[in-house]
C-alpha positions, 0 to 999 in steps of 0.5 A: 486494510480490510480489518473487518473482513479479516476478522470475520474470515478468521472467525469463520475458519477458526473451527477448521484451524483447530485440531477438532474433528472436521466433518462435511457439516462444519465445513458447510457451516464454515463456508456459510459464514465465509459467504456471510463475511464476503457479503458484509464486505460488499462483495457481489452476491453471485461472486460470493456464492460461486466462491464458496461453492468452488471452495467446497468442491475443491475441499471435498475433491482434495479429501480435506476431511481425511488429511492430517491437517484439514484446517490448514489445507482448507485455509490454503484452498480459501487463500488460493481461490481468493487469489484467483478471484482478485486476478491471479498474477500481478499485471504490469503497466504497458510502457511500450510507447514513445512516449508511453501515454497513460489516460486516467479516468474515474468519478469525481473524488476518486483520487485521480489527480493525487494518484496521477502524481503518485504514479508519476513519482513511482515511474520516476523513482522506480522505473527511471522514467521522465514523466510529464503530468497533463492537466485536462480537467477544464471544469475545475480550475482547482484541479489544474492548480492541484496538479501543479502543486503535486508536480512541484512536490515530486519534481515532475513537470506539469503541462496545462493551458488554462485558456483552452477548454478543449481537453482533446487539444490540450492532451495532443499539445501535451504529447507534442511537448513531451516528444520535443522535451524528452519526456518518455511517459505522459500521464493525462489527468482528466475531469471526474465524470458520472457514467450516466453523463452522456456528454462527459462520457463522450468527451473522454471517449473522444480523448481516448480516440485522439491520443490512443493511449498505451494504458487507460486506467480507471481510478476508483475509491475502494471505500465505495464498495460494490458501487465502485464495481458497478461504476467500473463496468459502466466506464469499461463499456465506453472506454474498454480500459486496461486496468483498475487503480484502487485508492484509499485502501488505508481507510476502513475498506470493506474489501468488496471492490478489490475482491469483486472487480476483476470478476465483473469487468475482467480487467486487472487491478494494477496499483493500489493507493495506501496513504496520502504520501506520494510514495504510498503506491503499491503494485497490486499482487493478488496473492499477497493481498489474499495473505493479508485478508486472511491475517497471514501478513505480507512479509515479501512486500515488507522486505521489498520496501526495506530493500528499497531504502537499504544503502549498502555503504551506510550499512557498512559504516553502521556496522563498524560503529556498532563494533566500536561501540560508537552507535549514537543518536544521529545514527538512530535518527537515520534509521528512523528516517529510513523506516518512515520512508517505507510508508504508513506505520500501521500498514507496515505493521499489518505486513507482519504475520499476526500483527494486524490482528493484535493492532486492529484497535490500536491507532498508530499515527504516522507521527509515531516517531515525532516525540523521539525525533524532537528529543534527539533534535533537542540534544547537542551534537556532543550528546547525540554522539555520546549519550552517556554525558546526559546528566540530570541538568542536561536531561531537563534541558532536552525535555524542555526543548522537545516539549516532553518530560524528563521521564520520556527522555529517560525512557528513550535513553533506556530503550536506546541502551537496550537496543545498542546492547542487542546490536552489539551482541548480534555482531560477530559470534554474538548472534549465537550467544543471543540464540542460546540466551533465548533458548534458556529463556524457554 
C-alpha cells in the first residue's frame, strides 16, 4: 500500500531524521523532494505545493532548527499535515433511517458491486444490521448475477427484477420490500457511468431524488490516481455525495487519490477496500494512513483486527493446554485460521512499524499457510495431538500426502517445537526468564 510514495518520502526525510546539522537550506531541499514525491504519486500540483508550503511555515514557526530532535519534529509536522489533508478524523456512516438507505455510485469497473457486498457484510457482522442488497444495474445482466453470487457468499438477501428496466422503480420496490421484511439497511448498487454521459447522470440523479438516501457513496478505483479525483468532482457536482470509497488499495497504488480527494471535493473518505475477500474492508482513519505512508506502521488497526478474532474461552482452553504441554497441531491450525481471518498477509505485515520497508520487494501470498495446512491435514488425529510419534516412515507418508518433502515436514516440526517451548516459557514466571535471556543476548 503506497510503497513507492513511502520509499520516496523516507528518502526525502532521511537527512532530517539523522543527527546531522539541520539548516533552512536542507529543510527547503527536503521539502522540495517531498513535493516531488507527492507529484510522482499523482497528487494534485496545487495541493502538493500548498502542503509543502504549510509544512515549511509550521516547521520554522515551531523553531525546528533549534530543537533537540529537529528531524523527529519535522516528521511529526509532515505526518500531522498529511492527516489533515486526508480529512483529519474518521467519518462514520449515517444509519439513521428506517431503513437506512445507501446509494452506491461510480464509474464502470471501480468495484461498486463487490464493495456493496463488502459493506453489507461489514454492517451485518460488525454492526449487527440486517442489510438488503439491491441490483439496479439494468444495463449489464451479469451485474445482477454477480450481486446474487456476492449475496450468497455472505448470507445477505438480494432484491432484483430482471423484467424491469427502470432503476427508480426497482429501488422503490426494494425499499418497500425491506420495510415489509425487517431489513434495516438497504444498499443500492447502480450501473457504472461516465460523468460526461448526461442521460446516465440524470438517471442516477433521479434515483437519488426518488429514494432520498441517508448516504450517497462514490466508489473510486484508487489506482486511477488524479483521474479519480477529477471524476469525483464531476459526480459530486451532480449528486452532492456524502463520502468516498477507495477500492483496490492492496494494489500498487500511487496514493494521489487518497491524499487529494478530500481537498478537491471536501467530502471524507469513509471506507477503503484492501483485498478481494468480503472481509477486506476498513474504516478510513487519516491519522493511521499517514503513519503507514511514512513507514510507521499501523499497530492500532492490527490490534483491532486481532481483537475481532479473539475468543476468550478458546484462549483459556489454549492456556491450559500449553501449561500441561498438550499444545498440538490442531491448536496450531486454529491459530492459523484466526490469522487468515484478519486479512491480506502483506497488508497485515505492513501494519508492523518498519516491516513494510523490509518486505517491499517480497511477495507474500494469501496462501502463505497453504503448505503448512496441507502437512497438518495429512497427519492422523494421533499425530496432530502428539507430534512426537512422527517417526521416519510417518513423516514420509505425511510428505507424500501433502505434496511436500520430508525436509519441509521436518522444518515444520522444528518450528512447531521451538514455538511450543517459547509458549511454555511465557506461562507463569517464564516470561521473566525469557526477558532475562534476551538481556543476556545483548
